[in-house]
C-alpha positions in Angstrom: -32.3 -26.2 134.0 -32.9 -22.2 133.9 -35.1 -20.2 132.7 -34.2 -20.3 128.7 -34.3 -23.9 128.8 -37.4 -24.2 130.3 -38.3 -21.5 127.6 -36.8 -23.5 124.9 -37.3 -27.4 125.8 -41.2 -27.4 124.5 -41.4 -25.5 121.7 -43.1 -26.3 118.6 -43.1 -25.2 115.2 -44.5 -22.2 114.0 -44.7 -20.3 117.8 -43.0 -17.2 119.0 -41.0 -16.4 121.6 -40.6 -13.0 123.1 -38.6 -12.5 125.8 -38.8 -10.3 128.8 -37.9 -6.6 127.4 -34.0 -5.7 128.1 -34.2 -8.3 131.3 -30.5 -10.4 131.5 -30.6 -14.0 131.4 -27.8 -15.5 133.5 -26.9 -18.4 131.5 -24.5 -21.1 133.3 -23.3 -24.2 131.6 -24.5 -26.8 134.4 -27.8 -25.6 134.4 -27.7 -24.9 130.2 -28.6 -27.7 127.5 -26.1 -30.5 127.5 -25.3 -31.7 124.4 -22.6 -34.1 122.7 -21.9 -35.2 118.8 -21.5 -31.6 117.9 -18.4 -31.3 116.1 -17.4 -28.0 114.7 -14.8 -27.1 111.8 -12.0 -25.0 112.6 -12.1 -25.7 116.5 -11.0 -28.1 118.9 -8.5 -31.0 118.6 -9.9 -34.6 119.6 -8.4 -34.3 123.2 -9.5 -30.8 123.0 -13.3 -31.9 123.0 -13.3 -35.9 122.1 -16.9 -35.6 122.8 -18.4 -32.0 120.7 -19.9 -31.2 124.0 -21.9 -27.8 123.9 -23.8 -26.0 126.7 -26.1 -23.8 125.3 -28.7 -21.1 126.3 -30.7 -21.9 122.9 -31.1 -24.8 121.5 -33.3 -26.3 118.6 -33.2 -29.4 116.8 -35.2 -29.7 113.5 -37.4 -26.8 114.2 -39.4 -25.2 111.3 -40.7 -21.7 110.9 -39.9 -20.0 114.8 -39.3 -16.3 115.7 -36.4 -15.3 119.0 -37.2 -11.8 119.1 -34.8 -10.9 122.3 -36.7 -7.7 122.9 -33.3 -6.3 124.0 -32.9 -8.8 126.9 -29.4 -10.2 127.3 -27.9 -13.7 127.4 -25.4 -13.0 129.8 -23.2 -16.5 129.7 -21.1 -17.8 133.1 -18.1 -20.2 132.3 -17.4 -21.0 128.3 -20.6 -22.1 125.9 -22.4 -22.2 122.9 -25.0 -19.9 123.5 -27.2 -21.0 120.5 -27.2 -24.3 118.9 -29.3 -25.1 115.7 -29.1 -28.3 113.7 -31.7 -29.5 111.2 -33.7 -26.6 111.3 -35.2 -24.5 108.9 -36.8 -20.9 108.7 -36.3 -20.0 112.0 -36.0 -16.1 113.0 -33.3 -14.4 115.6 -33.8 -10.6 116.4 -33.2 -7.5 118.9 -31.3 -9.9 121.3 -27.7 -9.4 122.9 -25.2 -11.7 123.9 -22.3 -11.5 126.4 -19.7 -13.1 128.6 -20.3 -12.0 132.5 -16.2 -12.7 132.5 -14.7 -12.9 129.1 -12.3 -15.7 128.5 -9.8 -12.6 126.6 -8.3 -10.6 129.4 -6.7 -7.5 129.0 -4.8 -4.7 130.9 -3.0 -1.9 130.6 0.3 -1.1 130.8 0.5 2.3 133.2 3.9 2.3 133.7 7.3 0.9 133.2 10.5 2.1 135.3 13.5 -0.4 134.2 11.1 -3.3 134.3 9.4 -2.5 137.3 5.6 -1.9 135.7 2.0 -1.3 136.9 -0.5 -2.6 135.4 -4.3 -2.1 135.4 -6.2 -4.8 134.7 -9.6 -4.5 132.7 -12.6 -4.5 135.8 -14.7 -7.4 133.6 -11.8 -9.8 134.2 -10.8 -11.9 137.1 -7.2 -12.8 138.5 -5.5 -14.6 140.8 -1.9 -14.0 142.6 -0.4 -17.3 143.5 3.6 -16.4 144.7 4.8 -14.8 141.4 2.8 -16.1 139.1 -0.6 -14.2 137.6 -3.1 -16.2 137.1 -6.4 -15.4 135.1 -9.9 -17.2 136.1 -13.4 -17.2 135.4 -16.0 -16.6 138.4 -17.0 -19.7 140.0 -19.8 -22.5 140.1 -21.9 -23.8 142.4 -19.8 -25.7 143.8 -17.6 -23.2 144.2 -14.1 -24.3 142.1 -13.7 -21.9 138.5 -14.9 -23.2 135.3 -11.2 -22.5 133.7 -8.4 -21.1 135.0 -4.5 -20.8 133.7 -1.3 -19.3 134.6 -0.8 -15.5 132.3 1.8 -17.1 130.8 0.9 -20.6 130.1 1.8 -22.5 126.9 -2.0 -21.9 125.7 -2.6 -18.8 126.1 -1.8 -16.3 123.1 -1.2 -12.2 123.2 -1.5 -9.3 121.2 -0.7 -5.5 122.1 -2.9 -3.0 121.3 -2.1 0.5 120.8 -5.2 2.4 121.6 -3.9 6.0 119.7 -2.9 3.9 116.4 -5.6 1.6 116.7 -2.8 -1.3 115.7 -1.6 -4.7 117.2 2.0 -6.0 117.3 3.1 -9.2 118.7 4.3 -10.5 122.0 6.3 -13.5 123.6 4.2 -14.7 126.6 7.2 -16.3 127.6 8.2 -12.5 128.8 5.2 -12.5 130.9 7.7 -13.8 133.8 7.9 -12.2 136.8 10.6 -11.4 139.8 7.5 -10.4 141.9 3.6 -9.2 141.9 2.2 -6.8 144.4 -1.6 -5.9 144.3 -1.5 -2.0 145.2 -5.4 -2.0 144.7 -8.1 -3.3 143.0 -7.5 -4.9 139.4 -4.1 -2.6 139.8 -0.9 -4.7 140.0 2.7 -4.0 140.6 5.1 -6.3 139.2 8.9 -6.6 138.4 9.5 -8.1 135.5 12.1 -11.3 135.3 13.2 -9.7 131.8 13.9 -6.2 132.5 14.0 -5.3 129.0 11.4 -6.5 127.9 8.9 -4.2 125.5 5.7 -3.5 127.7 4.9 0.8 126.6 2.7 2.3 129.3 -0.6 2.9 127.5 -0.7 -0.1 125.6 -3.4 -2.6 126.1 -2.3 -6.5 126.4 -5.3 -9.0 124.9 -4.4 -12.6 126.0 -6.5 -15.7 125.1 -6.7 -19.1 125.6 -5.5 -21.0 121.9 -8.4 -24.1 123.1 -11.8 -23.8 120.9 -13.8 -25.9 123.2 -16.7 -23.7 122.3 -18.0 -21.2 119.9 -20.1 -18.2 119.7 -22.8 -19.9 118.1 -23.5 -22.9 115.7 -25.6 -23.9 112.4 -25.4 -27.0 111.3 -27.5 -28.8 108.7 -29.9 -25.2 108.3 -31.9 -23.7 105.9 -33.0 -20.0 105.9 -31.7 -18.8 109.0 -31.7 -15.0 109.4 -30.8 -12.9 112.5 -31.1 -9.6 112.8 -29.8 -6.7 114.9 -28.3 -9.3 117.4 -25.6 -7.3 119.7 -22.6 -9.7 120.5 -20.5 -8.0 122.8 -18.2 -11.8 123.4 -17.9 -15.1 121.5 -15.3 -17.4 122.6 -13.3 -19.6 120.7 -14.9 -19.1 117.2 -17.5 -16.9 116.2 -20.7 -17.3 114.5 -20.0 -21.1 112.9 -22.1 -22.4 110.3 -21.8 -25.6 108.8 -23.8 -27.5 106.4 -26.2 -24.9 106.1 -28.3 -23.5 103.2 -29.0 -19.6 102.8 -28.0 -18.0 106.2 -28.8 -13.7 106.5 -27.2 -11.3 109.0 -28.5 -8.2 108.6 -28.1 -5.3 111.0 -25.7 -7.1 113.4 -23.1 -5.1 116.1 -20.6 -7.2 116.9 -18.3 -5.0 118.8 -16.4 -5.5 122.3 -18.4 -4.0 125.2 -18.3 -0.6 126.4 -14.7 -0.3 128.1 -13.2 -3.3 126.2 -11.3 -3.8 123.1 -11.7 -7.3 122.1 -15.7 -9.4 120.9 -13.9 -12.7 119.8 -10.8 -14.9 120.1 -11.2 -15.7 116.7 -13.2 -15.3 113.4 -16.7 -13.7 113.6 -18.3 -15.2 110.8 -17.6 -19.0 110.0 -19.1 -20.7 106.7 -17.8 -24.5 106.0 -19.5 -26.3 103.8 -22.7 -24.2 102.8 -24.6 -23.7 100.1 -27.5 -20.6 98.7 -27.0 -17.5 99.7 -24.7 -16.3 102.8 -26.0 -12.5 103.2 -23.8 -10.1 105.6 -25.9 -6.2 105.5 -25.2 -3.9 107.7 -23.5 -5.2 110.0 -20.2 -3.8 112.1 -17.3 -5.8 113.4 -14.4 -4.8 115.5 -11.8 -6.7 117.8 -10.6 -9.7 117.4 -7.3 -11.6 117.6 -8.2 -13.6 113.6 -10.7 -13.0 110.0 -13.9 -11.5 110.0 -15.8 -13.8 107.4 -14.2 -17.1 106.1 -16.1 -18.8 103.8 -14.6 -22.5 102.7 -15.6 -25.9 102.0 -13.4 -28.4 103.2 -10.8 -30.8 101.5 -11.0 -35.0 102.8 -8.1 -37.0 101.6 -8.1 -40.2 100.0 -6.8 -42.9 101.8 -7.8 -46.2 100.9 -9.4 -46.8 97.5 -11.3 -50.2 96.0 -11.9 -49.5 92.4 -14.2 -52.3 91.3 -16.5 -51.6 94.2 -16.5 -48.2 93.9 -15.7 -46.9 97.5 -13.0 -44.4 99.1 -11.8 -43.9 102.4 -11.7 -40.6 102.8 -9.9 -39.0 105.7 -10.6 -34.8 107.7 -6.5 -34.4 107.8 -6.6 -31.6 110.1 -6.4 -31.6 113.6 -9.1 -29.1 114.7 -11.6 -30.1 111.5 -13.0 -33.6 111.9 -16.2 -35.0 113.2 -18.8 -33.8 111.5 -21.4 -35.5 108.8 -19.0 -34.0 105.7 -21.7 -35.9 103.3 -25.5 -37.1 102.4 -26.9 -39.9 99.9 -26.7 -38.0 96.6 -24.0 -35.3 96.9 -21.9 -34.3 94.0 -18.2 -34.9 95.0 -15.0 -33.6 93.1 -11.1 -35.5 92.8 -8.7 -32.8 93.4 -4.7 -33.4 92.4 -3.2 -32.9 96.0 -0.1 -30.9 94.1 -2.3 -28.4 91.6 -5.3 -28.5 93.3 -7.2 -29.4 89.3 -10.4 -31.2 89.7 -10.3 -34.5 87.1 -13.3 -36.4 87.9 -17.0 -36.0 89.4 -19.4 -38.4 91.3 -22.7 -39.1 93.1 -22.4 -40.5 96.8 -24.6 -43.4 96.3 -23.9 -44.2 100.6 -21.1 -43.7 103.5 -21.0 -45.0 106.8 -18.8 -43.2 109.3 -15.9 -45.2 110.3 -14.5 -43.3 112.8 -14.0 -39.3 113.5 -11.9 -38.6 111.1 -12.4 -41.8 108.7 -15.4 -42.0 106.3 -16.5 -44.8 103.5 -18.1 -43.4 100.8 -19.8 -45.7 98.1 -19.5 -43.7 94.6 -21.5 -43.4 91.5 -17.9 -44.3 89.3 -13.8 -43.2 90.6 -11.9 -41.9 88.1 -8.8 -44.1 86.9 -6.0 -42.0 88.4 -6.3 -41.7 92.3 -3.1 -40.8 94.1 -4.1 -42.7 97.1 -2.9 -40.5 100.2 -2.5 -37.6 98.3 -5.4 -36.5 96.5 -8.5 -35.1 98.2 -12.3 -34.8 97.8 -14.2 -31.4 97.8 -18.4 -31.7 98.2 -19.2 -29.9 95.2 -22.5 -30.0 96.3 -22.6 -27.6 99.0 -21.0 -24.4 97.2 -22.5 -21.0 98.5 -22.9 -17.3 96.9 -21.8 -14.4 99.6 -23.4 -11.0 99.5 -21.5 -8.6 101.8 -22.5 -5.5 101.4 -22.4 -2.2 103.9 -20.3 -3.4 106.6 -17.5 -1.7 109.1 -14.6 -4.2 109.7 -12.0 -2.9 111.7 -9.3 -2.9 113.8 -8.5 -6.3 113.8 -5.4 -8.9 114.4 -6.7 -11.2 111.3 -7.7 -10.6 107.7 -11.1 -9.4 106.4 -12.8 -11.8 104.1 -11.6 -15.2 103.2 -13.7 -16.6 100.7 -13.2 -19.8 98.4 -16.7 -21.4 96.4 -17.4 -21.2 93.2 -20.3 -19.4 93.2 -21.7 -15.7 93.0 -19.2 -13.5 95.4 -20.1 -9.8 95.4 -18.1 -8.1 98.3 -19.7 -4.6 98.0 -19.6 -0.7 99.9 -17.6 -2.0 103.0 -15.2 -0.3 104.9 -12.1 -2.2 105.7 -9.9 0.0 108.3 -6.8 -1.3 110.0 -6.3 -4.8 109.5 -3.6 -7.5 110.5 -3.7 -8.7 107.3 -5.3 -8.2 103.7 -8.9 -7.6 103.3 -9.5 -10.4 101.0 -7.7 -13.1 100.8 -7.9 -16.0 98.1 -6.3 -19.5 98.6 -7.3 -22.9 98.2 -5.4 -25.7 99.9 -5.0 -29.5 100.2 -1.7 -30.1 102.6 -2.3 -27.7 105.3 -5.3 -26.2 106.6 -7.2 -28.5 104.3 -10.1 -25.2 102.9 -11.3 -26.2 99.7 -12.0 -24.9 96.6 -11.3 -22.5 93.8 -13.8 -19.2 92.5 -14.8 -18.3 89.4 -15.7 -14.3 90.2 -15.0 -12.3 93.0 -16.5 -9.4 92.5 -15.1 -6.6 95.1 -16.1 -2.9 94.3 -17.1 0.4 96.2 -15.1 -0.4 99.4 -13.0 1.2 101.8 -9.8 0.1 101.8 -7.4 1.7 105.1 -3.7 0.6 106.4 -4.5 -3.0 105.6 -1.8 -5.6 106.4 0.3 -3.5 108.0 2.0 -6.0 110.2 5.2 -5.0 109.8 6.7 -6.2 106.2 7.1 -3.9 103.6 5.9 -6.3 101.3 2.0 -6.6 102.8 -0.6 -7.2 99.7 -4.0 -5.6 100.6 -5.4 -8.1 98.0 -3.7 -11.7 97.8 -4.4 -14.7 96.0 -1.9 -17.5 96.9 -3.7 -20.9 96.3 -1.2 -23.8 97.9 0.0 -25.2 94.7 2.7 -27.9 95.8 4.0 -28.1 92.0 6.1 -25.5 91.3 5.6 -26.3 87.3 2.0 -25.8 87.6 0.9 -23.1 85.1 -2.8 -23.9 85.4 -5.1 -21.9 86.9 -7.1 -22.5 90.2 -9.3 -19.1 90.4 -11.6 -17.8 87.6 -11.4 -13.7 87.8 -10.9 -11.1 90.0 -13.0 -7.2 89.4 -12.2 -5.1 91.5 -13.8 -1.5 91.0 -14.0 1.9 92.3 -12.1 1.0 95.4 -10.9 3.9 97.7 -7.4 2.5 98.5 -5.6 4.4 101.8 -2.5 5.0 104.3 -1.0 1.9 103.3 2.1 1.3 105.7 4.8 0.6 103.7 4.1 3.5 100.5 2.4 1.8 98.2 -0.2 -0.6 97.4 0.1 -4.0 96.8 -2.2 -7.0 94.9 -0.6 -10.6 94.9 -2.3 -12.1 92.3 -0.9 -16.2 91.7 -2.7 -19.2 89.8 -5.4 -16.1 88.8 -7.0 -16.7 85.2 -7.9 -12.5 85.0 -8.6 -9.3 86.7 -9.9 -6.3 85.8 -8.9 -3.5 88.0 -10.4 -0.6 87.4 -12.1 2.6 88.3 -9.9 2.5 91.6 -8.5 5.6 94.1 -4.8 4.8 95.1 -3.4 7.5 97.4 0.1 6.1 97.3 1.3 3.5 93.6 0.0 0.3 92.7 2.0 -3.0 92.5 1.1 -5.8 91.3 3.1 -9.8 92.2 1.9 -11.7 89.6 2.7 -15.6 89.7 1.8 -17.8 86.4 -1.8 -15.5 86.2 -3.3 -14.9 83.1 -4.1 -11.0 81.7 -4.3 -8.5 84.2 -5.8 -5.2 82.9 -5.6 -2.2 85.1 -7.7 1.1 83.5 -9.0 4.2 84.7 -7.1 4.2 88.2 -7.0 7.4 89.6 -3.4 8.1 91.7 -2.9 10.7 94.1 
């Protein structure tokens, strides 16, 4: 065990721990807390992490009233880890802590020149590599046994590329299959001279190529079945797999946190920064900044499980996790209230209480309920845990640039998004969906208040039909006229520098919207589909 493991192994309720000021604590998987059975929404497939193994620098289970003061110290991850792992805890505060990777699992290199397919690239000094023949490999540092924690070819199937123009701060896609070489030569440390197999491959001088392994076997940190978590003044420079994952937690606050890349790097997370799955209470993100990811900043949702078996006389169901990256975790407790949802319209049609549950395997759960509706379409309809739907408050934050979207929020709780800056996002600043056929992320919203925000060059990804605010629930019945979402209130926002010359709101299956007092530096286009009353008033157009 490392020093942190020893420090937290015997921690008792009510204690405070203060790290040594500004110290670097090196943590490796083999000498960390090693736990199994921690299955995480939106992450690894069963074959990628079948046992839900987590390597953690700080691990708390069923603890209460603990304060962890990082005192400016750094938890420096070697290999791949889930640095913080809390389960069943209450009233935990973590503050003044830095988290970084010695060798980030996302590799960056800059194109210095391209002479007809003969390129010179400079690899970021924080990244490690090997050359074997004409193949370039990205790799980690080695463990005590002299073996790499991870190593894979630069264009292997599981790697994904984005290309960043550092002058415009905009990104584009890149086909990994194009990164094959006839010849590779190391001309100095971290500088390679390469001849591309396809001499016409677009690799422009000055562009920064960001590449990640898409397997989410570990995450930025994971908190499950916890209550009253507070994170203050965190400085997180890199997260692998997914970001801060909060799963079936109640009341979580991130305040004055910095999720931006370390100096000299351009990427801080391989996927979402904040993931809230099946939470409740108040989720608060205030005075934070986040930049540099290949996915979204905030995603708040529940999980639709499909009904695969029904015994009406016994009031029992078997429900199943359907998406291959979401499975295994405890989705229900005795006393939870569930809603039944039509698979093709997303409309709820009944409620029941969970009397008891039985986990049959990693995807199937048997529920004994207080009642079942008369008409269930087995194999199609889904249920949502209505006892875990949070309020969301996002205030005074800076988001961007990123290769993903801004905020995704499908919760019927109160949602207020105010006084934030969304700058140079690949997708929309606000995306509201709900589906039970694809990602299976639930559910519907009642009102979203989006006010006093700054939206600059969002959804720039190449099309001239890019909404900056988008409501697109995945309704499968084209004849359905039922509203899925309640109201959008968009007040006093500033929309600027659209790449298409107009600002687009795409509003589908939305009962009502009021768009008032906003500033637009280009025309506003509302794309409406089966939505209700849309009010525009007092908007200012340059």
